[in-house]
C-alpha positions as CSV (number, residue, x, y, z in Angstrom):
1,M,-37.5,37.6,-29.9
2,I,-33.7,36.8,-28.5
3,E,-32.0,39.2,-28.9
4,A,-28.0,39.7,-31.0
5,T,-26.2,39.8,-27.6
6,S,-27.7,36.2,-26.3
7,L,-26.7,34.8,-29.1
8,L,-23.4,35.6,-29.0
9,E,-23.0,34.6,-25.0
10,G,-21.0,31.6,-24.9
11,S,-19.3,31.7,-28.6
12,G,-16.1,34.7,-27.8
13,L,-17.1,36.5,-30.4
14,Q,-19.0,39.3,-28.2
15,G,-16.5,42.1,-27.7
16,L,-14.0,41.0,-30.3
17,Q,-12.2,43.4,-31.8
18,T,-11.7,43.6,-35.8
19,G,-8.1,43.4,-35.8
20,T,-8.0,40.2,-33.3
21,L,-11.0,38.8,-35.4
22,I,-9.0,39.3,-39.0
23,L,-5.8,38.1,-36.8
24,I,-7.1,34.9,-36.6
25,I,-8.9,34.3,-40.2
26,V,-5.4,34.9,-41.4
27,A,-3.8,32.1,-39.2
28,G,-6.6,29.8,-39.6
29,F,-6.3,30.0,-43.3
30,A,-2.4,29.9,-43.0
31,A,-2.6,27.0,-40.3
32,G,-5.3,24.7,-42.7
33,W,-2.5,25.3,-45.3
34,V,0.5,24.1,-43.6
35,D,-1.3,21.6,-41.7
36,A,-2.4,20.6,-45.3
37,V,0.8,19.8,-47.1
38,V,3.0,19.2,-43.5
39,G,1.0,19.3,-40.1
40,G,1.8,22.1,-37.5
41,G,-0.2,24.8,-38.4
42,G,-1.2,24.5,-34.6
43,L,2.5,26.6,-34.7
44,L,0.4,29.5,-35.9
45,Q,-3.0,29.0,-35.0
46,L,-3.0,28.7,-31.0
47,P,-1.2,31.4,-30.6
48,A,-3.7,33.9,-32.8
49,L,-6.4,32.7,-30.2
50,L,-4.5,33.5,-27.1
51,L,-4.7,36.8,-28.5
52,V,-8.5,36.8,-28.3
53,P,-9.6,38.1,-24.4
54,G,-9.9,36.6,-21.7
55,I,-9.8,33.3,-23.3
56,S,-7.7,30.4,-21.2
57,P,-5.4,28.3,-22.5
58,V,-7.8,25.0,-21.8
59,Q,-10.6,27.3,-24.2
60,A,-7.9,28.0,-26.8
61,L,-6.9,24.2,-27.1
62,A,-10.6,23.2,-27.5
63,T,-11.6,26.0,-30.0
64,N,-8.8,24.9,-32.0
65,K,-9.5,21.1,-32.1
66,L,-12.7,22.5,-32.7
67,G,-11.4,24.6,-36.4
68,S,-8.9,22.1,-37.3
69,V,-11.7,19.7,-37.9
70,F,-12.8,21.7,-40.5
71,G,-9.3,22.1,-42.5
72,T,-8.0,18.5,-42.2
73,T,-11.5,17.0,-43.4
74,T,-11.2,19.5,-46.0
75,S,-7.4,18.4,-47.1
76,A,-8.3,14.4,-46.3
77,V,-11.0,14.9,-48.5
78,T,-9.1,16.8,-51.6
79,Y,-6.4,14.4,-51.4
80,Y,-8.6,11.1,-51.3
81,R,-9.8,12.7,-54.3
82,R,-7.0,13.6,-56.4
83,A,-4.0,11.0,-54.6
84,Q,-6.0,7.9,-53.9
85,P,-4.8,7.0,-51.0
86,D,-4.7,3.3,-49.5
87,L,-7.7,3.4,-46.7
88,R,-6.4,0.1,-45.8
89,T,-3.6,1.6,-44.2
90,A,-5.2,5.2,-43.4
91,I,-8.7,4.0,-42.0
92,P,-7.8,1.3,-39.4
93,M,-5.1,3.7,-38.5
94,A,-7.4,6.8,-38.2
95,C,-9.6,5.2,-35.7
96,I,-6.1,4.1,-33.4
97,A,-5.3,7.8,-33.5
98,L,-8.7,8.5,-32.8
99,A,-8.5,6.6,-29.0
100,G,-5.2,7.6,-28.4
101,S,-5.7,11.1,-29.5
102,F,-8.9,11.2,-26.5
103,G,-6.7,9.2,-24.0
104,G,-4.4,12.1,-24.8
105,A,-6.2,14.8,-24.5
106,I,-7.3,12.9,-21.1
107,L,-3.3,13.2,-19.8
108,A,-3.7,16.7,-20.9
109,T,-4.9,17.6,-17.7
110,L,-2.7,15.6,-15.4
111,L,0.2,15.9,-16.2
112,P,3.0,18.9,-16.6
113,E,4.0,21.0,-19.8
114,N,7.4,21.8,-19.0
115,L,8.0,17.7,-18.8
116,I,6.9,17.5,-22.6
117,K,7.8,20.2,-24.5
118,P,11.8,19.2,-24.1
119,I,11.6,15.1,-25.3
120,I,9.5,16.9,-28.1
121,I,12.2,19.2,-28.9
122,A,14.7,16.3,-29.2
123,A,12.5,14.1,-31.4
124,L,11.7,17.6,-33.4
125,V,15.7,17.5,-34.1
126,A,16.3,14.0,-34.7
127,V,13.1,14.0,-37.2
128,G,14.7,17.1,-38.7
129,L,18.5,15.7,-39.1
130,F,17.3,12.4,-41.1
131,T,15.2,14.5,-43.3
132,L,17.6,16.5,-44.3
133,F,20.8,14.3,-44.1
134,K,18.3,11.4,-45.6
135,P,17.2,13.8,-49.1
136,T,16.4,10.5,-50.8
137,A,14.1,9.6,-47.7
138,G,10.5,10.2,-49.2
139,E,11.3,10.6,-52.9
140,L,9.8,7.4,-53.9
141,T,7.7,4.3,-51.9
142,Q,9.6,1.1,-50.7
143,L,7.4,-0.6,-48.6
144,R,9.1,-2.1,-45.6
145,Y,6.8,-4.2,-44.1
146,T,3.8,-5.9,-45.3
147,G,0.4,-8.0,-44.4
148,R,0.1,-8.1,-40.7
149,Q,3.3,-6.8,-39.8
150,H,3.1,-3.3,-42.2
151,Y,-0.6,-3.0,-40.3
152,A,1.0,-2.9,-36.4
153,V,3.5,-0.9,-37.5
154,A,0.6,1.1,-39.0
155,G,-1.2,1.0,-36.2
156,V,1.5,1.9,-33.1
157,I,1.8,4.9,-35.1
158,G,-1.3,6.3,-34.9
159,L,-1.8,5.4,-30.9
160,V,1.0,7.0,-30.2
161,I,1.4,9.8,-32.6
162,G,-2.3,10.7,-32.0
163,G,-2.1,10.2,-28.3
164,Y,0.5,13.4,-28.6
165,D,-1.9,15.3,-30.5
166,G,-4.6,15.0,-27.4
167,L,-1.7,16.0,-25.2
168,I,0.0,19.2,-26.9
169,G,-0.9,19.4,-30.8
170,P,1.4,21.5,-33.0
171,G,3.4,18.7,-35.1
172,T,1.3,15.9,-35.2
173,G,1.0,15.4,-38.9
174,S,4.7,16.1,-39.6
175,F,5.2,13.7,-37.0
176,L,2.6,11.4,-39.3
177,I,4.7,12.0,-42.2
178,I,8.0,11.2,-41.0
179,A,6.9,8.3,-38.9
180,M,5.4,6.8,-42.5
181,V,8.5,7.8,-44.6
182,A,11.2,6.6,-42.4
183,F,9.6,3.5,-40.9
184,M,7.0,2.5,-43.5
185,G,8.9,3.5,-46.6
186,Y,6.3,5.4,-47.8
187,N,7.2,8.6,-50.5
188,F,6.1,12.1,-48.9
189,L,2.9,12.2,-51.2
190,A,1.6,9.2,-49.6
191,A,2.7,9.8,-46.4
192,S,0.8,13.3,-46.6
193,A,-2.0,12.0,-47.7
194,K,-2.6,9.2,-45.6
195,A,-1.3,11.7,-42.0
196,K,-4.2,14.0,-43.0
197,I,-7.0,11.0,-42.6
198,V,-5.5,10.1,-39.3
199,N,-4.6,13.8,-38.6
200,M,-8.4,14.2,-39.2
201,A,-9.7,11.0,-36.4
202,T,-7.1,12.9,-34.0
203,N,-8.9,16.0,-34.1
204,L,-11.8,14.8,-33.7
205,G,-10.8,12.3,-31.2
206,A,-9.5,15.1,-28.5
207,L,-12.7,17.3,-29.9
208,A,-15.0,14.5,-28.2
209,F,-13.1,15.1,-24.4
210,F,-13.6,18.5,-25.1
211,L,-17.4,18.9,-26.7
212,P,-18.9,18.5,-22.7
213,T,-16.6,20.2,-20.9
214,G,-18.0,23.3,-21.6
215,H,-14.8,24.5,-22.7
216,L,-15.3,25.7,-26.9
217,L,-16.1,28.9,-28.1
218,W,-18.3,28.0,-30.7
219,G,-18.0,30.8,-32.7
220,I,-14.4,31.8,-33.1
221,G,-14.2,28.1,-33.6
222,L,-16.8,27.9,-36.6
223,V,-14.5,31.4,-37.6
224,L,-11.3,29.3,-37.8
225,G,-13.2,26.3,-39.6
226,A,-14.6,28.1,-42.3
227,A,-10.9,29.8,-42.7
228,N,-8.8,26.7,-42.8
229,M,-11.4,25.0,-45.0
230,A,-10.3,27.0,-47.6
231,G,-6.1,26.5,-46.5
232,G,-6.9,23.1,-46.7
233,Y,-8.0,22.9,-49.7
234,L,-5.4,25.0,-51.4
235,G,-2.6,23.9,-49.7
236,A,-3.7,20.3,-50.4
237,R,-4.4,20.8,-54.1
238,M,-0.3,22.4,-54.2
239,A,0.5,19.1,-52.4
240,V,-0.2,16.8,-54.7
241,S,0.3,19.2,-57.9
242,K,4.1,19.7,-56.9
243,G,4.8,16.5,-55.0
244,S,7.3,14.8,-52.8
245,K,10.2,17.3,-53.4
246,F,8.3,20.2,-52.7
247,I,6.5,18.5,-49.2
248,R,10.0,18.1,-48.3
249,I,11.0,21.6,-48.7
250,V,8.1,22.8,-46.6
251,F,8.3,20.1,-44.2
252,L,12.2,21.1,-42.9
253,S,10.6,25.0,-42.8
254,V,8.0,23.4,-40.5
255,V,10.1,21.5,-38.5
256,G,12.7,24.1,-38.2
257,A,10.2,26.7,-36.9
258,L,8.6,24.0,-34.6
259,I,12.1,23.3,-33.0
260,L,12.2,27.7,-32.0
261,K,8.9,28.5,-30.8
262,L,9.2,25.6,-28.3
263,G,12.7,25.7,-27.4
264,Y,11.6,29.6,-26.4
265,D,8.8,28.1,-24.6
266,V,11.6,26.6,-22.6
267,L,14.0,28.8,-21.8
268,F,11.7,31.5,-21.7
269,P,8.6,30.1,-19.9
270,A,5.4,32.5,-19.5
271,S,5.1,33.5,-16.1
């Protein structure tokens, strides 16, 4: 008979205090909700995972991706059923983003983090200012390109932001949404619906890299995934029912939080 302790080996659940487990569940639910609306749930989820005793940063990143796959898949399906996003754009974009994410995960093992975060902060500030001072952006869908140009721009966005997701992660959904609003002409709701499909693919791409490395903590990841699914379902329903103005407000809030978090990391790096 297999002992219970052997079943817990490698799961990350053995010796985990009840308070830490509850924090992970709450963070997973909140991250799923935020990801479903505008992205950026990793801002909540990764710090919670790093509180697990003995967990390494790579294990936290890999386990975060496992949990996020469940949330983004749930919100993508919910958006598809309720908002009917154009799959002719979303699916090719998602496939390219998956490849970009896999490549980004490889780069994550090679590039120093301190060179990347300042660039991301500058990009987030630009994104926030664009959204704040162009209040009409994202209200209506007015596509800027048609035909091959449209799909080419979508592919470039998928490749670049997919690579970012594999490399760092937090804010991927936010970058996808603003890129589709600013460069392609979608409204916030249509952009968010497509972003969930693409974000699901980027999570799968990074996860495909981490799976054979042995860094996944399956028990914690599955608990996180269940919480993500619940938050993702609720967030997607709220976004569809409340529309682009609601998404824009949450978007600005999340971008502001990301700027503060990454700015703090740069100014006060962990020793």
